VOGU-3710 file (C-alpha; in Angstrom, 3 decimals, decimal comma):
1> mkrrerataa> 1,955/-36,052/-5,731  -0,003/-34,247/-7,848  -2,876/-34,253/-5,350  -0,143/-32,061/-2,834  0,911/-29,882/-5,910  -3,387/-29,258/-6,358  -4,143/-28,577/-3,080  -1,129/-26,089/-2,209  -2,151/-24,292/-5,442  -5,741/-23,644/-4,575
11> avgllaagyn> -4,936/-22,372/-1,042  -2,179/-19,811/-2,520  -5,304/-18,918/-5,039  -7,355/-18,828/-2,212  -4,989/-16,663/0,042  -4,326/-14,071/-2,636  -7,734/-13,805/-3,638  -8,318/-12,761/0,411  -5,170/-10,870/0,431  -6,278/-8,754/-2,414
21> vavnrvlppr> -9,268/-7,616/-0,913  -7,257/-6,314/1,753  -4,723/-4,775/0,335  -7,105/-2,551/-2,187  -9,684/-2,145/0,627  -8,722/-2,278/4,001  -5,146/-1,760/4,361  -3,453/1,701/4,514  -1,021/2,455/0,961  1,643/2,916/3,562
31> thvpanlafa> 1,548/-0,244/5,044  1,943/-1,711/1,086  5,445/-2,315/1,260  5,834/-4,202/4,570  2,420/-6,408/3,856  3,293/-7,352/-0,032  6,365/-8,494/0,962  5,155/-9,967/4,388  2,569/-11,625/2,158  5,185/-13,461/-0,219
41> aavcglgraa> 7,186/-14,196/2,075  4,519/-16,189/3,693  3,813/-18,182/0,523  7,407/-19,054/-0,199  6,409/-20,274/2,558  3,729/-22,378/2,376  5,202/-23,902/-0,993  7,946/-24,981/0,167  6,722/-26,184/3,174  3,171/-28,135/1,315
51> arvswsdlgl> 4,646/-29,083/-2,236  8,450/-29,550/-1,448  9,842/-27,144/-3,897  13,462/-26,129/-3,799  14,738/-22,541/-3,598  15,230/-23,130/-7,003  12,553/-24,710/-8,472  10,546/-21,379/-7,027  12,937/-19,138/-9,596  15,231/-17,667/-5,653
61> graearsgfr> 18,281/-19,270/-6,698  21,688/-17,964/-6,466  23,098/-19,884/-9,664  19,868/-18,638/-12,262  19,901/-15,300/-10,512  22,686/-14,150/-13,598  20,702/-15,407/-15,945  17,228/-13,943/-14,459  19,368/-10,714/-14,395  20,827/-10,779/-17,924
71> igskaslasa> 17,766/-11,712/-19,493  15,804/-9,705/-17,752  17,488/-6,555/-18,026  17,066/-6,870/-22,335  13,270/-7,683/-21,990  13,266/-4,376/-19,503  14,618/-2,046/-22,175  12,443/-3,259/-24,809  9,315/-3,121/-22,750  10,403/0,437/-21,602
81> alvaaaaaap> 10,661/1,468/-25,169  7,003/0,183/-26,061  5,529/1,773/-23,078  7,601/4,673/-23,523  6,135/5,196/-27,358  2,339/4,753/-26,095  2,816/7,720/-23,632  4,359/9,625/-26,246  2,150/9,030/-28,575  -1,036/11,530/-28,794
91> gtrrffader> -3,866/8,675/-29,629  -2,880/6,868/-25,917  -0,497/9,719/-24,561  -3,723/11,057/-22,065  -4,366/7,566/-20,795  -1,081/7,854/-19,007  -2,152/11,282/-17,099  -3,697/9,546/-13,832  -4,733/12,190/-11,746  -3,218/10,414/-8,469
101> ilrssrgaav> 0,361/10,717/-10,520  -0,607/14,270/-11,432  -0,635/15,288/-8,099  2,096/13,863/-6,327  5,167/15,113/-5,197  8,305/15,227/-6,425  9,427/13,017/-3,264  6,488/11,089/-3,837  7,254/10,389/-7,568  10,101/9,504/-6,025
111> yemcvripla> 9,279/6,817/-3,482  7,014/5,455/-6,173  8,989/4,499/-8,143  12,712/3,446/-6,087  10,239/1,945/-3,320  6,784/1,309/-4,186  6,500/0,208/-7,437  10,037/-2,446/-7,091  9,113/-3,741/-3,968  5,628/-3,357/-3,307
121> talpeevvfr> 3,988/-4,499/-6,993  6,864/-6,349/-8,966  8,799/-8,279/-6,138  5,944/-9,473/-4,737  3,636/-10,293/-7,006  6,382/-12,210/-9,097  7,342/-14,316/-6,474  3,716/-15,385/-5,884  2,509/-16,053/-9,247  6,173/-16,640/-11,376
131> gvllsvlsrs> 7,639/-17,827/-8,241  5,320/-20,398/-6,050  2,182/-20,594/-8,201  3,802/-21,569/-11,099  6,566/-23,793/-9,748  3,785/-26,204/-8,319  1,770/-25,880/-10,920  4,400/-26,830/-13,360  4,405/-30,281/-11,657  0,996/-31,428/-11,820
141> httataiawt> 0,451/-29,706/-15,553  1,730/-29,067/-18,402  3,700/-25,987/-18,928  1,435/-23,900/-21,002  -1,749/-25,128/-18,469  0,624/-23,759/-15,602  1,284/-20,816/-17,470  -2,302/-20,020/-18,535  -3,766/-20,870/-14,940  -1,542/-18,009/-13,418
151> stlfglwhvl> -1,918/-15,256/-16,029  -5,320/-15,529/-15,672  -5,570/-15,302/-12,003  -2,692/-12,371/-12,345  -5,731/-10,554/-15,088  -7,998/-11,411/-11,984  -5,538/-9,655/-9,369  -6,083/-6,825/-11,102  -9,587/-6,099/-11,253  -9,666/-3,744/-8,015
161> ptfdtmrtnp> -7,208/-1,480/-9,126  -8,260/-1,399/-12,421  -11,723/0,030/-10,430  -10,139/2,024/-8,504  -8,309/3,855/-11,673  -11,797/4,575/-13,103  -12,034/7,358/-10,622  -8,690/9,022/-11,602  -8,102/7,978/-15,251  -9,165/9,886/-18,471
171> ikdvlpegwl> -10,086/6,213/-19,258  -13,569/7,140/-17,492  -14,344/9,626/-20,114  -15,061/7,026/-23,319  -16,600/4,206/-20,951  -19,732/3,817/-19,732  -21,122/5,465/-16,498  -21,636/2,761/-13,850  -21,367/-0,765/-13,654  -21,356/-1,026/-17,499
181> gysaaagaai> -18,055/0,876/-17,385  -16,960/-1,019/-14,799  -17,392/-4,210/-16,467  -15,924/-2,468/-19,855  -12,478/-1,401/-17,704  -12,659/-5,207/-16,221  -13,001/-7,043/-19,422  -10,313/-4,655/-20,795  -8,035/-5,047/-17,668  -8,124/-9,344/-17,782
191> pstaatgalf> -6,777/-10,510/-20,780  -4,588/-7,315/-21,175  -2,919/-8,052/-17,284  -3,378/-11,897/-18,225  -0,905/-11,369/-21,531  1,772/-9,567/-19,475  1,692/-12,513/-16,745  2,160/-14,872/-19,521  5,072/-12,997/-20,893  6,619/-12,906/-17,452
201> allrnrsgsv> 6,366/-16,698/-16,993  8,108/-17,511/-20,243  11,006/-14,840/-18,817  10,666/-16,615/-15,499  11,284/-19,993/-17,372  13,433/-19,031/-19,957  15,933/-17,550/-17,440  14,911/-19,771/-14,631  14,926/-17,268/-12,126  12,301/-14,207/-10,859
211> vapvlthtai> 14,499/-11,718/-11,648  14,095/-11,540/-15,266  9,737/-11,116/-14,658  10,653/-8,607/-11,674  13,366/-5,978/-13,497  10,501/-5,930/-16,159  7,462/-5,492/-14,805  9,506/-2,824/-12,502  10,478/-1,435/-15,834  7,051/-1,493/-17,584
221> natayiggrl> 5,146/0,421/-13,946  8,059/2,738/-13,429  7,798/3,936/-17,227  4,153/4,414/-17,451  4,364/6,159/-13,878  6,835/8,230/-16,003  4,608/8,970/-18,520  2,154/10,205/-16,228  4,356/12,538/-14,523  5,435/14,081/-18,073
231> srrhrpgqpi> 1,863/13,943/-19,191  1,061/16,790/-17,374  3,034/19,356/-20,437  0,246/18,050/-23,259  -3,177/17,930/-20,988  -5,813/20,377/-22,604  -5,299/24,103/-21,648  -2,484/23,366/-19,799  0,825/25,983/-21,504  4,043/23,473/-22,023
241> rgegcrhdrh> 6,673/24,407/-18,849  7,884/28,456/-19,345  4,907/29,148/-22,254  2,570/30,134/-18,873  5,455/32,601/-17,666  5,878/34,231/-21,860  2,206/34,662/-21,646  2,335/36,631/-18,621  5,028/38,586/-19,553  3,235/39,257/-22,557
251> reqsawatds> -0,524/40,164/-21,059  1,880/42,395/-18,619  3,813/44,103/-21,480  0,257/44,772/-23,414  -1,159/46,233/-19,985  1,755/48,832/-19,992  1,539/49,893/-23,098  -2,586/50,274/-23,042  -2,137/52,073/-19,742  0,799/54,671/-21,410
261> vgkrrarrns> -1,859/55,384/-24,311  -4,057/56,369/-22,102  -2,174/58,773/-20,237  -0,964/60,046/-23,568  -4,513/60,423/-24,255  -5,965/62,140/-21,032  -2,454/64,552/-21,528  -3,627/65,955/-24,988  -7,374/66,363/-23,952  -5,958/68,351/-20,902
271> whq> -4,189/70,617/-23,249  -7,045/71,154/-25,638  -9,330/72,759/-22,547
//
């Protein structure tokens, strides 16, 4: 029995590693939503066929969904509040100002928060890591070991996205250049995302449903994205909304006053000549 579960977990891990490279380096962004959902569905099929687990075992049962929604809603509010506090704090605010977020249009921002984050990130990742992998590993290992393994893999899953972030996020200004900076970024991203993955695993086990971590995952990412959108108001050298217009009006009034004074002086000089 344990041999089957371990073989299934190893197969899912290898598939996830290959797909991680494909989605981050090969597939165009417009395909990420359908591709990620298809990958999660394929992993579910593999888990059910190879390890013979039920939908409830995977955290996808209807009976547990209500508990997942209740616990996930509370965890989402708490997590979103923590991320919002970090986005508002002067010491960490600038790290939310990713160039990809700042350059995106309003339509792209709506798509990001309402479609890509929940359907291309939160749902597939939670189904794979907290659904299939956690369920399969829990059958052949202790709960703590299963959480540790899935959380570590979740941290490694975020290495390539972290490298992409290094090119567009102000974090690059505080890290060394070259491979040393990328190593430092990966060294920070792996344990931090692994810790987040452990939190998601606890929510999934507490509720019996992946709905709880899906909601919390979505809330964290969406709040971070909103924080990035709002960070443009506090970027150095950038006027706060409305302030630029006031500065323009002030310059126009100053120029008009200077021009008026110049004209009066010219008229007085012509009278004395």
